[in-house]
PDB file of N, CA, C, O and CB in Angstrom:
ATOM      1  N   MET A   1      14.460  94.362 -28.105  1.00  0.00           N
ATOM      2  CA  MET A   1      13.771  93.187 -28.276  1.00  0.00           C
ATOM      3  C   MET A   1      13.313  92.747 -26.963  1.00  0.00           C
ATOM      4  O   MET A   1      14.255  92.632 -26.178  1.00  0.00           O
ATOM      5  CB  MET A   1      14.569  92.185 -28.946  1.00  0.00           C
ATOM      6  N   LYS A   2      12.196  92.469 -26.480  1.00  0.00           N
ATOM      7  CA  LYS A   2      11.632  91.971 -25.318  1.00  0.00           C
ATOM      8  C   LYS A   2      10.823  90.764 -25.314  1.00  0.00           C
ATOM      9  O   LYS A   2      10.406  90.353 -26.397  1.00  0.00           O
ATOM     10  CB  LYS A   2      10.932  92.889 -24.822  1.00  0.00           C
ATOM     11  N   VAL A   3      10.537  90.123 -24.215  1.00  0.00           N
ATOM     12  CA  VAL A   3       9.621  89.037 -23.967  1.00  0.00           C
ATOM     13  C   VAL A   3       8.613  89.078 -23.069  1.00  0.00           C
ATOM     14  O   VAL A   3       8.754  89.797 -22.080  1.00  0.00           O
ATOM     15  CB  VAL A   3      10.219  88.065 -23.653  1.00  0.00           C
ATOM     16  N   LYS A   4       7.611  88.440 -23.217  1.00  0.00           N
ATOM     17  CA  LYS A   4       6.227  88.492 -22.162  1.00  0.00           C
ATOM     18  C   LYS A   4       5.940  87.075 -22.053  1.00  0.00           C
ATOM     19  O   LYS A   4       5.699  86.423 -23.069  1.00  0.00           O
ATOM     20  CB  LYS A   4       4.722  89.376 -22.773  1.00  0.00           C
ATOM     21  N   VAL A   5       5.946  86.520 -20.842  1.00  0.00           N
ATOM     22  CA  VAL A   5       5.554  84.855 -20.573  1.00  0.00           C
ATOM     23  C   VAL A   5       4.285  84.962 -19.823  1.00  0.00           C
ATOM     24  O   VAL A   5       4.038  85.743 -18.904  1.00  0.00           O
ATOM     25  CB  VAL A   5       6.762  83.879 -19.569  1.00  0.00           C
ATOM     26  N   PHE A   6       3.516  84.066 -20.346  1.00  0.00           N
ATOM     27  CA  PHE A   6       2.312  83.743 -19.706  1.00  0.00           C
ATOM     28  C   PHE A   6       2.192  82.393 -19.237  1.00  0.00           C
ATOM     29  O   PHE A   6       2.730  81.551 -19.956  1.00  0.00           O
ATOM     30  CB  PHE A   6       1.279  84.004 -20.520  1.00  0.00           C
ATOM     31  N   ASP A   7       1.574  81.959 -18.129  1.00  0.00           N
ATOM     32  CA  ASP A   7       1.580  80.641 -17.619  1.00  0.00           C
ATOM     33  C   ASP A   7       0.164  80.620 -16.756  1.00  0.00           C
ATOM     34  O   ASP A   7      -0.157  81.243 -15.744  1.00  0.00           O
ATOM     35  CB  ASP A   7       3.006  80.329 -16.707  1.00  0.00           C
ATOM     36  N   GLU A   8      -0.562  79.643 -17.571  1.00  0.00           N
ATOM     37  CA  GLU A   8      -1.921  79.422 -16.804  1.00  0.00           C
ATOM     38  C   GLU A   8      -2.400  78.016 -16.801  1.00  0.00           C
ATOM     39  O   GLU A   8      -1.946  77.225 -17.628  1.00  0.00           O
ATOM     40  CB  GLU A   8      -3.062  80.269 -17.421  1.00  0.00           C
ATOM     41  N   SER A   9      -3.365  77.623 -15.847  1.00  0.00           N
ATOM     42  CA  SER A   9      -3.751  76.321 -15.651  1.00  0.00           C
ATOM     43  C   SER A   9      -4.937  76.008 -16.792  1.00  0.00           C
ATOM     44  O   SER A   9      -5.070  74.831 -17.128  1.00  0.00           O
ATOM     45  CB  SER A   9      -4.230  76.142 -14.093  1.00  0.00           C
ATOM     46  N   HIS A  10      -5.741  76.949 -17.355  1.00  0.00           N
ATOM     47  CA  HIS A  10      -6.674  76.757 -18.332  1.00  0.00           C
ATOM     48  C   HIS A  10      -6.466  77.487 -19.469  1.00  0.00           C
ATOM     49  O   HIS A  10      -5.900  78.581 -19.477  1.00  0.00           O
ATOM     50  CB  HIS A  10      -7.860  76.990 -17.897  1.00  0.00           C
ATOM     51  N   GLU A  11      -6.977  76.827 -20.596  1.00  0.00           N
ATOM     52  CA  GLU A  11      -6.824  77.512 -21.800  1.00  0.00           C
ATOM     53  C   GLU A  11      -7.361  78.860 -22.076  1.00  0.00           C
ATOM     54  O   GLU A  11      -6.766  79.699 -22.753  1.00  0.00           O
ATOM     55  CB  GLU A  11      -7.281  76.771 -22.670  1.00  0.00           C
ATOM     56  N   SER A  12      -8.855  79.080 -21.355  1.00  0.00           N
ATOM     57  CA  SER A  12      -9.319  80.298 -21.507  1.00  0.00           C
ATOM     58  C   SER A  12      -8.582  81.228 -20.651  1.00  0.00           C
ATOM     59  O   SER A  12      -8.565  82.382 -21.078  1.00  0.00           O
ATOM     60  CB  SER A  12     -10.671  80.322 -21.283  1.00  0.00           C
ATOM     61  N   ASP A  13      -7.968  81.013 -19.549  1.00  0.00           N
ATOM     62  CA  ASP A  13      -7.429  81.927 -18.600  1.00  0.00           C
ATOM     63  C   ASP A  13      -6.083  82.461 -19.587  1.00  0.00           C
ATOM     64  O   ASP A  13      -5.829  83.662 -19.677  1.00  0.00           O
ATOM     65  CB  ASP A  13      -7.031  81.103 -16.978  1.00  0.00           C
ATOM     66  N   LEU A  14      -5.381  81.555 -20.204  1.00  0.00           N
ATOM     67  CA  LEU A  14      -4.282  82.043 -21.105  1.00  0.00           C
ATOM     68  C   LEU A  14      -4.626  82.967 -22.126  1.00  0.00           C
ATOM     69  O   LEU A  14      -3.961  83.981 -22.337  1.00  0.00           O
ATOM     70  CB  LEU A  14      -3.666  80.985 -21.754  1.00  0.00           C
ATOM     71  N   GLU A  15      -5.831  82.596 -22.884  1.00  0.00           N
ATOM     72  CA  GLU A  15      -6.321  83.539 -23.955  1.00  0.00           C
ATOM     73  C   GLU A  15      -6.741  84.935 -23.280  1.00  0.00           C
ATOM     74  O   GLU A  15      -6.470  85.992 -23.849  1.00  0.00           O
ATOM     75  CB  GLU A  15      -7.615  82.865 -24.761  1.00  0.00           C
ATOM     76  N   ASN A  16      -7.409  84.904 -22.053  1.00  0.00           N
ATOM     77  CA  ASN A  16      -7.581  86.031 -21.545  1.00  0.00           C
ATOM     78  C   ASN A  16      -6.415  86.896 -21.234  1.00  0.00           C
ATOM     79  O   ASN A  16      -6.301  88.048 -21.651  1.00  0.00           O
ATOM     80  CB  ASN A  16      -8.259  85.828 -20.572  1.00  0.00           C
ATOM     81  N   SER A  17      -5.575  86.298 -20.499  1.00  0.00           N
ATOM     82  CA  SER A  17      -4.419  86.965 -20.174  1.00  0.00           C
ATOM     83  C   SER A  17      -3.629  87.620 -21.543  1.00  0.00           C
ATOM     84  O   SER A  17      -3.218  88.781 -21.538  1.00  0.00           O
ATOM     85  CB  SER A  17      -3.532  85.918 -19.383  1.00  0.00           C
ATOM     86  N   ILE A  18      -3.510  86.904 -22.463  1.00  0.00           N
ATOM     87  CA  ILE A  18      -2.875  87.382 -23.839  1.00  0.00           C
ATOM     88  C   ILE A  18      -3.566  88.525 -24.440  1.00  0.00           C
ATOM     89  O   ILE A  18      -3.014  89.559 -24.817  1.00  0.00           O
ATOM     90  CB  ILE A  18      -2.889  86.260 -24.911  1.00  0.00           C
ATOM     91  N   ASN A  19      -4.722  88.279 -24.497  1.00  0.00           N
ATOM     92  CA  ASN A  19      -5.899  89.422 -25.052  1.00  0.00           C
ATOM     93  C   ASN A  19      -5.761  90.739 -24.055  1.00  0.00           C
ATOM     94  O   ASN A  19      -5.797  91.862 -24.558  1.00  0.00           O
ATOM     95  CB  ASN A  19      -7.732  88.720 -24.913  1.00  0.00           C
ATOM     96  N   ASN A  20      -5.629  90.594 -22.857  1.00  0.00           N
ATOM     97  CA  ASN A  20      -5.503  91.589 -21.882  1.00  0.00           C
ATOM     98  C   ASN A  20      -4.291  92.503 -22.277  1.00  0.00           C
ATOM     99  O   ASN A  20      -4.335  93.729 -22.379  1.00  0.00           O
ATOM    100  CB  ASN A  20      -5.340  90.943 -20.479  1.00  0.00           C
ATOM    101  N   PHE A  21      -3.220  91.712 -22.477  1.00  0.00           N
ATOM    102  CA  PHE A  21      -1.815  92.353 -22.832  1.00  0.00           C
ATOM    103  C   PHE A  21      -2.069  93.030 -23.936  1.00  0.00           C
ATOM    104  O   PHE A  21      -1.789  94.228 -23.969  1.00  0.00           O
ATOM    105  CB  PHE A  21      -0.607  91.394 -23.086  1.00  0.00           C
ATOM    106  N   LEU A  22      -2.666  92.368 -25.082  1.00  0.00           N
ATOM    107  CA  LEU A  22      -2.658  92.990 -26.352  1.00  0.00           C
ATOM    108  C   LEU A  22      -3.601  94.111 -26.482  1.00  0.00           C
ATOM    109  O   LEU A  22      -3.447  94.868 -27.441  1.00  0.00           O
ATOM    110  CB  LEU A  22      -2.926  92.040 -27.349  1.00  0.00           C
ATOM    111  N   GLU A  23      -4.395  94.284 -25.788  1.00  0.00           N
ATOM    112  CA  GLU A  23      -5.385  95.433 -25.827  1.00  0.00           C
ATOM    113  C   GLU A  23      -4.688  96.703 -25.627  1.00  0.00           C
ATOM    114  O   GLU A  23      -5.133  97.632 -26.302  1.00  0.00           O
ATOM    115  CB  GLU A  23      -6.487  95.298 -24.757  1.00  0.00           C
ATOM    116  N   ASP A  24      -3.782  96.941 -24.922  1.00  0.00           N
ATOM    117  CA  ASP A  24      -3.026  98.149 -24.765  1.00  0.00           C
ATOM    118  C   ASP A  24      -1.643  98.065 -25.361  1.00  0.00           C
ATOM    119  O   ASP A  24      -0.794  98.937 -25.174  1.00  0.00           O
ATOM    120  CB  ASP A  24      -2.931  98.491 -23.342  1.00  0.00           C
ATOM    121  N   PHE A  25      -1.465  97.071 -26.027  1.00  0.00           N
ATOM    122  CA  PHE A  25       0.147  96.840 -26.787  1.00  0.00           C
ATOM    123  C   PHE A  25       0.178  97.895 -27.908  1.00  0.00           C
ATOM    124  O   PHE A  25      -0.745  97.988 -28.717  1.00  0.00           O
ATOM    125  CB  PHE A  25       0.429  95.099 -27.608  1.00  0.00           C
ATOM    126  N   ASP A  26       1.202  98.639 -27.931  1.00  0.00           N
ATOM    127  CA  ASP A  26       1.586  99.477 -29.172  1.00  0.00           C
ATOM    128  C   ASP A  26       3.155  99.092 -29.595  1.00  0.00           C
ATOM    129  O   ASP A  26       4.150  99.756 -29.304  1.00  0.00           O
ATOM    130  CB  ASP A  26       1.441 101.202 -28.795  1.00  0.00           C
ATOM    131  N   GLY A  27       3.127  98.052 -30.231  1.00  0.00           N
ATOM    132  CA  GLY A  27       4.424  97.763 -30.665  1.00  0.00           C
ATOM    133  C   GLY A  27       4.193  96.711 -32.014  1.00  0.00           C
ATOM    134  O   GLY A  27       3.253  96.576 -32.797  1.00  0.00           O
ATOM    135  N   GLU A  28       5.559  96.024 -31.879  1.00  0.00           N
ATOM    136  CA  GLU A  28       5.560  95.124 -33.127  1.00  0.00           C
ATOM    137  C   GLU A  28       5.625  93.631 -32.478  1.00  0.00           C
ATOM    138  O   GLU A  28       6.466  93.441 -31.600  1.00  0.00           O
ATOM    139  CB  GLU A  28       6.953  95.468 -34.219  1.00  0.00           C
ATOM    140  N   ILE A  29       4.832  92.642 -32.846  1.00  0.00           N
ATOM    141  CA  ILE A  29       5.044  91.357 -32.328  1.00  0.00           C
ATOM    142  C   ILE A  29       5.872  90.722 -33.384  1.00  0.00           C
ATOM    143  O   ILE A  29       5.571  90.714 -34.578  1.00  0.00           O
ATOM    144  CB  ILE A  29       3.733  90.591 -32.005  1.00  0.00           C
ATOM    145  N   ILE A  30       6.937  90.190 -32.865  1.00  0.00           N
ATOM    146  CA  ILE A  30       7.762  89.339 -33.684  1.00  0.00           C
ATOM    147  C   ILE A  30       7.306  87.920 -33.862  1.00  0.00           C
ATOM    148  O   ILE A  30       7.076  87.479 -34.988  1.00  0.00           O
ATOM    149  CB  ILE A  30       9.067  89.319 -33.145  1.00  0.00           C
ATOM    150  N   ASP A  31       7.160  87.152 -32.713  1.00  0.00           N
ATOM    151  CA  ASP A  31       6.604  85.988 -32.689  1.00  0.00           C
ATOM    152  C   ASP A  31       6.107  85.418 -31.566  1.00  0.00           C
ATOM    153  O   ASP A  31       6.733  85.712 -30.548  1.00  0.00           O
ATOM    154  CB  ASP A  31       7.311  85.278 -33.131  1.00  0.00           C
ATOM    155  N   ILE A  32       4.866  84.449 -31.383  1.00  0.00           N
ATOM    156  CA  ILE A  32       4.328  83.792 -30.358  1.00  0.00           C
ATOM    157  C   ILE A  32       4.681  82.482 -30.179  1.00  0.00           C
ATOM    158  O   ILE A  32       4.431  81.743 -31.130  1.00  0.00           O
ATOM    159  CB  ILE A  32       3.118  83.859 -30.420  1.00  0.00           C
ATOM    160  N   LYS A  33       5.317  81.880 -28.983  1.00  0.00           N
ATOM    161  CA  LYS A  33       5.512  80.465 -28.899  1.00  0.00           C
ATOM    162  C   LYS A  33       4.316  80.079 -28.161  1.00  0.00           C
ATOM    163  O   LYS A  33       3.673  80.894 -27.499  1.00  0.00           O
ATOM    164  CB  LYS A  33       6.860  80.012 -28.220  1.00  0.00           C
ATOM    165  N   TYR A  34       4.024  78.909 -28.260  1.00  0.00           N
ATOM    166  CA  TYR A  34       2.839  78.333 -27.314  1.00  0.00           C
ATOM    167  C   TYR A  34       3.257  76.879 -26.979  1.00  0.00           C
ATOM    168  O   TYR A  34       3.801  76.190 -27.842  1.00  0.00           O
ATOM    169  CB  TYR A  34       1.251  78.331 -28.103  1.00  0.00           C
ATOM    170  N   GLN A  35       2.999  76.385 -25.687  1.00  0.00           N
ATOM    171  CA  GLN A  35       3.291  75.220 -25.281  1.00  0.00           C
ATOM    172  C   GLN A  35       2.326  74.711 -24.290  1.00  0.00           C
ATOM    173  O   GLN A  35       1.773  75.519 -23.544  1.00  0.00           O
ATOM    174  CB  GLN A  35       4.532  75.230 -24.845  1.00  0.00           C
ATOM    175  N   VAL A  36       2.042  73.323 -24.198  1.00  0.00           N
ATOM    176  CA  VAL A  36       1.038  72.704 -23.137  1.00  0.00           C
ATOM    177  C   VAL A  36       1.837  71.760 -22.683  1.00  0.00           C
ATOM    178  O   VAL A  36       2.463  71.088 -23.502  1.00  0.00           O
ATOM    179  CB  VAL A  36      -0.385  72.102 -23.620  1.00  0.00           C
ATOM    180  N   ALA A  37       1.975  71.522 -21.314  1.00  0.00           N
ATOM    181  CA  ALA A  37       2.546  70.409 -20.534  1.00  0.00           C
ATOM    182  C   ALA A  37       1.450  69.796 -19.722  1.00  0.00           C
ATOM    183  O   ALA A  37       0.455  70.390 -19.306  1.00  0.00           O
ATOM    184  CB  ALA A  37       3.712  70.876 -19.615  1.00  0.00           C
ATOM    185  N   ILE A  38       1.728  68.640 -19.561  1.00  0.00           N
ATOM    186  CA  ILE A  38       0.647  67.687 -18.774  1.00  0.00           C
ATOM    187  C   ILE A  38       1.493  66.882 -17.822  1.00  0.00           C
ATOM    188  O   ILE A  38       2.491  66.262 -18.189  1.00  0.00           O
ATOM    189  CB  ILE A  38      -0.265  66.593 -19.818  1.00  0.00           C
ATOM    190  N   SER A  39       1.046  66.920 -16.565  1.00  0.00           N
ATOM    191  CA  SER A  39       1.778  66.064 -15.451  1.00  0.00           C
ATOM    192  C   SER A  39       0.612  65.172 -14.825  1.00  0.00           C
ATOM    193  O   SER A  39      -0.567  65.490 -14.974  1.00  0.00           O
ATOM    194  CB  SER A  39       2.557  67.085 -14.194  1.00  0.00           C
ATOM    195  N   VAL A  40       0.972  64.133 -14.176  1.00  0.00           N
ATOM    196  CA  VAL A  40      -0.062  63.267 -13.268  1.00  0.00           C
ATOM    197  C   VAL A  40       0.407  63.659 -11.871  1.00  0.00           C
ATOM    198  O   VAL A  40       1.591  63.885 -11.624  1.00  0.00           O
ATOM    199  CB  VAL A  40       0.009  61.474 -13.508  1.00  0.00           C
ATOM    200  N   PHE A  41      -0.563  63.731 -10.975  1.00  0.00           N
ATOM    201  CA  PHE A  41      -0.155  63.936  -9.506  1.00  0.00           C
ATOM    202  C   PHE A  41      -1.456  63.107  -9.002  1.00  0.00           C
ATOM    203  O   PHE A  41      -2.621  63.505  -8.991  1.00  0.00           O
ATOM    204  CB  PHE A  41       0.010  65.734  -8.902  1.00  0.00           C
ATOM    205  N   SER A  42      -0.952  61.855  -8.589  1.00  0.00           N
ATOM    206  CA  SER A  42      -1.893  61.043  -7.933  1.00  0.00           C
ATOM    207  C   SER A  42      -2.840  60.354  -9.037  1.00  0.00           C
ATOM    208  O   SER A  42      -2.281  59.666  -9.892  1.00  0.00           O
ATOM    209  CB  SER A  42      -2.701  61.921  -6.892  1.00  0.00           C
ATOM    210  N   GLU A  43      -4.085  60.481  -9.069  1.00  0.00           N
ATOM    211  CA  GLU A  43      -4.921  60.271 -10.299  1.00  0.00           C
ATOM    212  C   GLU A  43      -5.475  61.468 -11.073  1.00  0.00           C
ATOM    213  O   GLU A  43      -6.328  61.400 -11.958  1.00  0.00           O
ATOM    214  CB  GLU A  43      -6.048  59.485  -9.929  1.00  0.00           C
ATOM    215  N   GLU A  44      -4.856  62.610 -10.604  1.00  0.00           N
ATOM    216  CA  GLU A  44      -5.284  63.865 -11.064  1.00  0.00           C
ATOM    217  C   GLU A  44      -4.338  64.133 -12.222  1.00  0.00           C
ATOM    218  O   GLU A  44      -3.127  63.997 -12.046  1.00  0.00           O
ATOM    219  CB  GLU A  44      -5.263  64.975  -9.941  1.00  0.00           C
ATOM    220  N   GLN A  45      -4.920  64.577 -13.613  1.00  0.00           N
ATOM    221  CA  GLN A  45      -3.968  65.180 -14.582  1.00  0.00           C
ATOM    222  C   GLN A  45      -3.984  66.961 -14.360  1.00  0.00           C
ATOM    223  O   GLN A  45      -5.005  67.627 -14.189  1.00  0.00           O
ATOM    224  CB  GLN A  45      -4.504  64.675 -16.246  1.00  0.00           C
ATOM    225  N   ILE A  46      -2.780  67.416 -14.407  1.00  0.00           N
ATOM    226  CA  ILE A  46      -2.387  68.752 -14.228  1.00  0.00           C
ATOM    227  C   ILE A  46      -2.096  69.439 -15.671  1.00  0.00           C
ATOM    228  O   ILE A  46      -1.184  68.948 -16.337  1.00  0.00           O
ATOM    229  CB  ILE A  46      -1.126  68.780 -13.276  1.00  0.00           C
ATOM    230  N   TYR A  47      -2.700  70.368 -16.112  1.00  0.00           N
ATOM    231  CA  TYR A  47      -2.312  71.131 -17.233  1.00  0.00           C
ATOM    232  C   TYR A  47      -1.684  72.317 -17.100  1.00  0.00           C
ATOM    233  O   TYR A  47      -2.053  73.018 -16.157  1.00  0.00           O
ATOM    234  CB  TYR A  47      -3.265  71.363 -17.930  1.00  0.00           C
ATOM    235  N   CYS A  48      -0.689  72.785 -17.920  1.00  0.00           N
ATOM    236  CA  CYS A  48      -0.055  73.936 -17.833  1.00  0.00           C
ATOM    237  C   CYS A  48      -0.081  74.654 -19.188  1.00  0.00           C
ATOM    238  O   CYS A  48       0.761  74.220 -19.974  1.00  0.00           O
ATOM    239  CB  CYS A  48       1.264  73.702 -17.335  1.00  0.00           C
ATOM    240  N   PHE A  49      -0.904  75.717 -19.675  1.00  0.00           N
ATOM    241  CA  PHE A  49      -0.753  76.328 -20.810  1.00  0.00           C
ATOM    242  C   PHE A  49       0.191  77.511 -20.745  1.00  0.00           C
ATOM    243  O   PHE A  49       0.127  78.264 -19.773  1.00  0.00           O
ATOM    244  CB  PHE A  49      -1.982  76.665 -21.259  1.00  0.00           C
ATOM    245  N   SER A  50       1.091  77.727 -21.751  1.00  0.00           N
ATOM    246  CA  SER A  50       1.861  78.729 -21.580  1.00  0.00           C
ATOM    247  C   SER A  50       2.144  79.407 -23.074  1.00  0.00           C
ATOM    248  O   SER A  50       1.942  78.794 -24.122  1.00  0.00           O
ATOM    249  CB  SER A  50       3.084  78.234 -20.815  1.00  0.00           C
ATOM    250  N   ALA A  51       2.574  80.579 -23.011  1.00  0.00           N
ATOM    251  CA  ALA A  51       2.972  81.416 -24.369  1.00  0.00           C
ATOM    252  C   ALA A  51       3.874  82.235 -23.931  1.00  0.00           C
ATOM    253  O   ALA A  51       3.853  82.692 -22.788  1.00  0.00           O
ATOM    254  CB  ALA A  51       1.849  82.263 -25.127  1.00  0.00           C
ATOM    255  N   MET A  52       4.820  82.521 -24.858  1.00  0.00           N
ATOM    256  CA  MET A  52       5.921  83.580 -25.001  1.00  0.00           C
ATOM    257  C   MET A  52       5.717  84.434 -25.870  1.00  0.00           C
ATOM    258  O   MET A  52       5.705  83.919 -26.988  1.00  0.00           O
ATOM    259  CB  MET A  52       7.122  83.145 -25.289  1.00  0.00           C
ATOM    260  N   ILE A  53       5.514  85.728 -25.876  1.00  0.00           N
ATOM    261  CA  ILE A  53       5.320  86.741 -26.989  1.00  0.00           C
ATOM    262  C   ILE A  53       6.747  87.523 -27.013  1.00  0.00           C
ATOM    263  O   ILE A  53       7.282  88.050 -26.037  1.00  0.00           O
ATOM    264  CB  ILE A  53       3.945  87.821 -26.678  1.00  0.00           C
ATOM    265  N   ILE A  54       7.208  87.484 -28.245  1.00  0.00           N
ATOM    266  CA  ILE A  54       8.571  88.207 -28.355  1.00  0.00           C
ATOM    267  C   ILE A  54       8.076  89.551 -29.274  1.00  0.00           C
ATOM    268  O   ILE A  54       7.321  89.432 -30.239  1.00  0.00           O
ATOM    269  CB  ILE A  54       9.914  87.129 -29.198  1.00  0.00           C
ATOM    270  N   TYR A  55       8.527  90.609 -28.895  1.00  0.00           N
ATOM    271  CA  TYR A  55       8.209  91.768 -29.254  1.00  0.00           C
ATOM    272  C   TYR A  55       9.304  92.915 -29.356  1.00  0.00           C
ATOM    273  O   TYR A  55      10.447  92.736 -28.938  1.00  0.00           O
ATOM    274  CB  TYR A  55       7.266  92.054 -28.452  1.00  0.00           C
ATOM    275  N   ASN A  56       8.904  94.052 -29.911  1.00  0.00           N
ATOM    276  CA  ASN A  56       9.693  95.250 -29.977  1.00  0.00           C
ATOM    277  C   ASN A  56       9.039  96.375 -29.258  1.00  0.00           C
ATOM    278  O   ASN A  56       9.582  97.479 -29.215  1.00  0.00           O
ATOM    279  CB  ASN A  56       9.950  95.627 -31.377  1.00  0.00           C
TER     280      ASN A  56
END
């Protein structure tokens, strides 16, 4: 069993990263975990979109 972690600052970048990984993927996906984190720096909101794919 292995994991692959993705971390992007935009949702579309996360989608692209995962889709690129899955294009050539030849295995069994066991689970995908998704998370969004938000923080505030000064007056700016910073988003972090992440996903972890667990696979064989």
